[in-house]
N, C-alpha and C positions, 0 to 999 in steps of 0.2 A: 442529384444527391443519391448515393448508394443506400442500400437497405441498412447496412451496418451503421452508417453515419446518422441516418434518421433515427435509429434506435438509440444511439448514444445521446443525440439531442433531446429525444423524448425523455430519457432517464434524467438528464440534467434539469429539464424543465420540471419534472415531477419532484426532484430533490429540492429545487429552489422553492417550489410552491409549498412543499411540506414544511420547509424551514419558515417560510413566511407565515403559514398557518400556525405553526408552533409559537412563534414570537407574538403574533397577534392574539392568539388564544390566551397565553399567560399574561400578556399586558392587560387584556380585558379582565382577567381574574384578579390581578393586583388592584386595578381600579375599583372593581365591584366589591372586593373585600373591604377596601378602605371606606367606600361610601356606605356599605352595609353597617360597618362598625359605628360610624357617626349616626346613622339613622336609629340603630338599636339603642345607643346611649341617649339620644334625644327623646325617643319614645318612652324609655324607662323613666326618665326624670319628669317628663310631662305627666305620665300616669301617676308617679309618686307624688307630685305636687297636688294633683287633683284629689288624691285619696287622703292626704294628711292635713288639708287646710282646716278641717274641723278639730283635729287633735293637737295641732301645734300652731304657734303664732309666727307668721312670716313678717319679719322686721324689715321694712323697706324705707323707713324714715328714721333719722337720727339727728342729734345736734353734734357739732364738731367745733373744735378750736385748735390752734397751733401755738406753741410757745417755744422760744429758743432755749437751748441748754448748752453749758460749756463742754459737754462731752457725754459719752456713755457713762451711766452711773447706776448704782444699785436702786432698785425699785422699792417703794415703800410697801409695807405690809397692809396698810389701811389708808384709804383716801376718802375724804369727805367731799362729795360733789359740790356742796354749797361753798366749800372753802376755795374752790378753783376760781380763777378770774372769770368775771361775768361777760365773757366774750363769745358766748355760744351763738352759732349760726345754724339754721336748719339746713339739712342736706338730704338728698335721696340716695338710697343704696340700690344697686352697686355704685361705688365711688372710686374714681380715678383722680387722685388729688393733684399730681404735678401737671396733668394735661388740662384740668378744669379749674377747680376752685382755689387750689393752692397758689396759683399765679395771681389771683385776685387779692390774696392776702399779703402779697409781697410789695405792698406800696411803700413800706419803710425798709431801710437797709438793715439786714440781719447781721448781728454781731456774734452769734453763737456758732459753735462748731457743729452741733447737732440740733435736731428738733424733736419735739414730742407732740404727736398728734393724738388728740383725745376724741373719743366718740362716746356720746351718752345715749343710751337706749332706754326707751320707756317700755314697761311691761303691761301697759294698759290694754285690756282686751284679752289677756291670757286666761283661758278657762281654768277654773279652780280644779285641782287634782291633788290627791295625796301621794301620787307617784313621784319618784325623783325626777328632777328636771335636768335638761342638757341644752347647751348652746352650740349650734352647728352652723358652720359657714364653709362655703366651697373654697374660699381663698382669702388670706390676709397677706399682702406682699409688703415686706419691709426688709431693711438690712440691719435691724437692731433687735431689741427685746420686745416681746409681746406680753402684756399682762391684762388680765380680766379681773374686775372687781364686782362683786355682788353685794349690794347694800353697803358698799364701802370697804369690805374686807376682800383680801387677795384670795382668789380661788384657782387661778391658772397663771403659769409663767412659762414662757418659751424663750430660750436664748438662741439667737440666730447669728451665725458667724459671718455671713456675707450674702450678697444678692444672688449669687449663683448656686447657693446650697438649696436644700429641699424644702424651704418654708413655703414657697409659692406652689409647690406640688403636693403639699400636705394639707388636707382640709382641717379647719378648726373644729376641735371637739373638746368641750369643757363640761364637766359634770358639776352641777350646782347643788351642793348639799344644803339642806335646810339649816337655818340659823339655830343656835342653841336655845334662843329665847322663843322660837316658833314664829318669829315675825315673818310676814309675807314678803315675797320678792317684789321690790318696787322699782329698783334702778340697777342698770348694768353699765359699767364704765369699761371701755377698751382703751388701753394705753399702748401706743406704738412709738417706739424710739427709732430714729433713722437719721442718716446724714442729710444734709440740706438738698443734695441733688438726687436723692434716691427716688425711684419710681414707686410710689406708695399707692396701693389699691386695696379696696375692701369690697367683697361681694355682699350680696344681701344675706341676712342671717335668719336662722330659724330658732325659736325658743319653744320648748314643749317637753313632754315626757320622753324619757330615754327610749322606751320601746317604740315610740312613734318616729324617732329620728335615727335610731341606730342602723336600720337597714340602709337608709340613704347614705349615712356616713361610711358604712362598710363598703357599699358598692363603689362610691367614688374613690375610697382608699384603695380598693382592689384594682379598679380600672386605671387609676392614675399612678399607682406605685407598684403594687404587688404583681399585677400581670406583666407590665414592662420589665420588672425585675426577673420574672421567670423566663420571659422571652430572651432577655439579654444573657441570662445564665445558660440557657439552652444553646444560644448562638455561640457563646464562648466555649462551651463543652465540645460542640461539633468542631469549632476552630482548633482546639487542642488536638482532637482526633485527626484532623487534616494535617496538623504539624507532624505528628508521628508517622502518618502515611508519607509525608514528604521526606522524612528521614530515610525511609526505605526506597523511595523513588524520587531522588533529588533532581532528576532531569525534568520532572513535571512541576513546573513552577506554579501552576494553578493552585495546588494545595497550599503552598506557602502564601500566595496572595489571599487565599481564603482565610488562613490563620491571621494574617495582618488585618484583614477586613473585620474579623470577629473581635480582635483585640482593640482596634481603634473605635469600633462601635461600642464596645463595652466601656472604654474610658470616657467616650463622649457622653454616655447616658448615666454616668455615676451620680451626677447632681440631681437626677430625677428621684432617686430613692435611697441614696446612701449618704450617711454623715460620717466622714472619716476624720481621724485626728491629724489633719494636715493643715498647715497655715493657709488661710484663705487665699493669699496671693498665689501660692503655688497650685492650690486646687483649681483656682480660676484659670491659671495659665494652662494646666493640663486639660481641662474640659474645653476651653476655647480652641486650643491648637489641635486637639484630637479631631475636631471637625475638619480642619484642613488636611490632616493626615488621612482621614477617611476618604475625602474627595480625591486625594492623590492616589490612594490605593485603588479606588474604583477606576480612575483614569488608566492606570497600568493594566488592570484587568480588561478594560475595554480594548486597549491596544493589543493585548494578546488575542482577543476574540476576533477583531476585524483585520489584524495583521498589518496595519499601517503604523509607521513609526511616529509620525506627527511631531517632528523635532521641536518646532516652534512652540506648540502647545505644551509639550512635555517640559521644555525649559521654563516656560512661564509658570506652570503649576509648581514645579520644584522650587523655583526662585521665590515665588510668592509665599509658599508654605514655609520655606526656611527664613525668609525675611520677617514674616509675622511672628515666628517662634522667637527670633532674636529680639525684635522690637518690644515684645510683651514679656520678656524675662523679668521677673521681679527684681533681680539684682541690678539691672541696668536702669529700670524705671523710665524708659523712653516713652512707652505707651502704657500707662498704668490702667489697672482694672477699675474703671469709673463708669457710671451710667452714661456719660457722654461718649466715651471711647468704645466701650464694648459693643453697643448696637452698630456702630460703623464697621467694626471688625466682622460682625455677623453678616452685614450687607456684602462685604468683600467675599466672605465664604459662599454666600448665596450666588453671587455673580460667577465665582469660579465654578460652582456646581452646575449652573446653567450652561456655561461655556463647555464644560466637559460633557454634559448630556447632549447638547446640540451637535457639537463637532463629532463626538463619538457616535451619535445616532446616525448622522449623515454618512460618516465613514463606514458604518456597519450596514447601511441600508441595502446595498447590493452584495455584501460580502458575508454577513453573519446574522442569522436570525437571533442567536443568543445575544449578540451585541445590541440589537434593537430592543430586546427584552430588558437588558441592563440599563439602556438609555431611558426607557419608560420608567423603570424603577427609580432612577436618579431624579427624574422629573417629579415623581410622586413625593419623594423625600424632600425635595426643594420646596414643594408646595406646603408640606407639613411644617417644614422649618420656617417658612414665611408666616404661617399662621401663628406659630410660637413667638416669632419676633413681634408681630403686631400685638399679641396679648401681653408680652413682657414689657412693651413700651406703652401700654395703655391706649392703644389705638382701637382696641375692641374691648368689650365688657369683661371684667374679671370673672364673670360667671362662666366664661368659656372653658375650653379644655386645652391642655398642652398636648397636642397631637404629635409633637416631636418624639415623645416617648415611644411611639410606634414605628419610628423609622427603622429601628432594629428589626421589627417584625417584617417590614417591607423588604429590607436588605436581606434578611435571612431567607425570606420566601423566594426572592429573585435568584440569589446565588445558591440557595438550596435546590431550586429547580435545575439550575445548571449542573450542580454536582450530581443530582439524581440522574439527570440525562446522561452525564458522563459515565456514571456507574452502570446504568442500563445499557448504554452503548458498549461499554467494556464487556459486560456479560454477553451481549449479543455477538460481539466480536469473538469472544472465547467459544461461544457455541458454534459460530461459523467455522472457526479454526478446528474445533473438535469434529464437526461434521466433515470438513475437508480431510482431516486426518483419518476419520473413519472410512471415507470413500477411498482414500489412498491405501489404507490398510486392507480394505476388502479387495481392491484391485491387486495389491501385492499378494494377498492370500490366494487369490485366484491364480496369479502367475506361479506362486510356489506350488499350489495344488497341481497345476498343469505340469510343471517341471517334475514334481514328485511322481505324478502318474507316468510321465515319459521315462523317468529313471526306473520306476518299477517295471515298466515294460522292457526296458533295456536289460535290467537285472534278470528279469524272467527269461528273456531270450538268451542271455549269457548263461544262466543256469541250465536251460534246456540244452544249449550247445555243449556246455561242460559235461552234463550228464550223458549226452549222446556220445561224446568223445570217450568218456569213461567206459560206457557199455561196449563201444566198438573195440576199445583197447582190451578190455577184459575178455570179450568174446574171441578176439584175435589170439590173445595169449592162452586162453583155456580151451574153449570150445573149438576154436579154429584149428589149433595145433592137434587136438585129439582127432578131429575129423580128417585132417590131412594124413595123420598116421594111419587111421583106419582105411582111407582110400588107397594109400600106397600098399598096405598089407593085402588088401583084397586084390589089387591089381597084380601084385607079385605072387599071389597064391600061397603065401607063407603063413597064413592065419586061418584057423578053423572057423567054422560058422559060429560056434559058441563064443569064442573070443571076440569075434566081430560084433556079435550081439551084446556081449558084456561091454565092449568099448562104446557102442552106440548108446547103451543105457547110461553110461557115465556122461556122455555128451549131453544126453537129455537132462540128467540131473544138474549138470552145470548150467544149462539154459534155465531150468526152473529156479535154481538158486539165484541166478542173476535177476530174474523177474521178481522173486520174493524179496530181494534186497531193496526194491523200489516201493514196497508197501509201507504205509505210515505206521511206525512202531511206537510213537509217543515215548521214546527213550526207554522202552521196556525190553530188557535183554531176554527175559523169560519168554516173551511173545516171539522173539526171533528164534530162540532155540526150539520152541514148540513148532514153528514153521518147518525147521530142519527135520524135526522128528517126523512130521507128517510126510515130508518128501522121501526120507530114507527108510521109513518103516517097511514098505513092501520089499525092498531089497534085503533088509535084514531077515524078514520072514522067509523069503525065498532061499536065503543062504543058510537057514537053520540056526541063526544066531539069536539068542534071547536078549532082549533089551530091558535093562533095569533103570528106570527113570527116577532119580532121587534129587530133585531140584527143590529149592526153598525160595521164599520171597526175597527179592533183591531190590536195592534202591534204584531209582531212575538214573540213567546215564545221559546227562544233557548234551553230551557230545556225539551221541549215537545218530549219525546221519546215514544216508544210503551207502556212501562209499565205505564208511566204517563197518556198517552192517554186512556188506559183501565180503570184506576182509575176514570178519568173524565167521561167517558161514563157510568160506573157503578153508579157513584153518580147521574148523571142527569137521567139515566134510572130508578133508584130507586125512585127518587122524582116524576117522571111522573107516575110510577106504583102505588105509594101510592095514587096519585090523582084519578087514575082510580078505585082503589080498595075500598077506604074508604070515599072520600069526596062527591060523587054524583055530581060532578061538570059538567057543560055543556060547559065550555070553559077554555082554558089554554093559557096564554101569556108567551112566552119565549123572553127575552131581554138580551142584553149585554151592558156594559158601561165601558169606560176607566177611570181609576182613576190615582192618582199621582204615586203610586208605584205598581200598579197591574191592573187587570181587574175583572169585576164582571159579573157573569152569574145569572140571576134571573128567577124563574119559579113561576108564580102567577095564582091561580085558583079562581073560584067563588063558591066553594063548601061550606059545612056547617061548616068547620073548626074543630079543636080538641084542647085538652089541651096538650100543648107541654111538660110540665114538667111531667104530668102523663104518656104520651106516652113514654118519655125517661126512666122513672122508671119502667114501666110495661113490660110484656112479649112481647108486640108489638114493643118495642123500639129497637129490635135487628137490624132492617134495618137502623134506624136512627144512631145507634152507628156505624154500618158499614160505613155509609157515613162520619161520623166524622173521623173514623180511616183512610179511604182512603184519605180524604182531608189533614190530617196531614202528610201522607206519601209523598205527593207531595209539602208540604210547604204551603198549602192553609187552608181555614177555611169555615165552613158551619154554617148557622143560619136559624131559623124558626120564623115566626111571623104569628099567626093564630087567627082568630076571626069568628064571625057569617057571615061576608061578604066574607070570603075566607082565603086562606093561601098563604103567600109569603115565598118562599125558596130562599136563596141567597148562591152562591158559589163564594168565593174570591180566585183569583189565582195571585201569584206574577209575575212581569215582569222578575225578575232575581232570581235565587235560593238564598235563604238566606235573602230576603227582609222581613221586619217585617210585621206581619199581621195587616191590616188596621182595 
């Protein structure tokens, strides 16, 4: 095996191990949280029982009897216990009538549509207290009305619409006001109206001061109804958020599945804490079938996680869900909501959940750690649902808890972990992409910097070459031609020593001007003219010509480069040289002036003057033509005005390149 293959295998093993650790860790978290919740509730009520025995009376014995009734009817406002039939039988609380004693009372054939179960509670042993009294019970389960009578008068009435509503999840809490005549509380009657086949159950009851029992009642109310309601609402809110995310990212079906999961869980748990104005048949159909919808949604989520289609299981889940929904429709009345049918339907839902959990867990065992986590969550929810089924059908004591209310919490935790992991993975992926883009950007910047450096070097070399070419051309045209003329004159013997010296000085001035044009001027025309003054000052003094320097502050010329500077120096030098050679002037005035779109440089002498047109047309006009050519090369213009009193030469330069000549 090569080194690269070994590294890839090692990476896959680490990834598989990390996924397995992730699934195992969160599966253990789900189990530990579920067990811890049960332990905390048990410990709380054990401690509460021990602390309140002296303050309240725990009613664990009662008398009971059952009578037939033609149907549900209005309850009386007062009942005399002595007027009831003398068929009382002693019974221990908690009581599960259909499973235990009610069957013993069915020796004769019943002719009524409904039954009324009476419980008579004795208050013997209740400590005397002036505080208001309350009757508390963990659960009274029936599908009809519940009424409580204290000393024969009605003190509590609860109308229950059906067995799947929230009566079995709502603890009994009755405030017992003192009688107007101040008589002590001697007897409590509990009247439960129900259908003949209803699963009736009563937990043990507590009688005592309101302050002694209120904490117990509030805690059970909060744990059995309010806390599941908050968890369900939170689950639904996150599900709605996932739906809106799916609207923007419709290709990610996981968000849609999460919304469906939250919706079905919310519908499934409605009967734990909500009483809605819907007919009982339709409410029962909704809550029963939402359980099948929930299992179906979880199955599709598992399929997405482990990647296997499982056609046979998918067809079975969809067919069984659809068939149950059709058979239990209230309008068809094929399978009606009855105590005999509904438990069997729940058994079918439990079996379907077990099948989805087992098959999904096995399919995801080697493929997806998230799938294993979901399978564990389904298993926990099935166990909670089985405990509810046992409690609902009186196989366990009615003192117990409906743990199915917390399936929402388990489901929310499991799929919340998955969504959280997806979210963190997405952030990590974005960070990796950003890091990759940053590295690519750095590499690209380095490449661009290298290219820019090379380009600068090339431009520098090109600039040096262009400047060298310009200097060579200028020296060839100016200094070179002057030197050649001087050499020929010396060789021919036709030029005196003074003229040769004068010509060589002119050549030297040309060379100095060429060098001065290369100095950094920072767009300052006055600095350029000052350089020319420094170079030509000695010649003017030796010629006996006075220089009057009248320059003023000028704006910067951003186009003033070495080539343009050399043109300006040549133009001004030529003008001053013409004055020295031809006009016999004794004074020269150099001035500058700012104009609207440019600047003006003027050179004025007091010499004898000349005919400008003749000079331009004659052989002597080559210097003037050179001045015009150089001025046009930099966008400027030159002009002469000459007379007997002297000559005025003007050089106009633009502030910006492209400005029109003034």
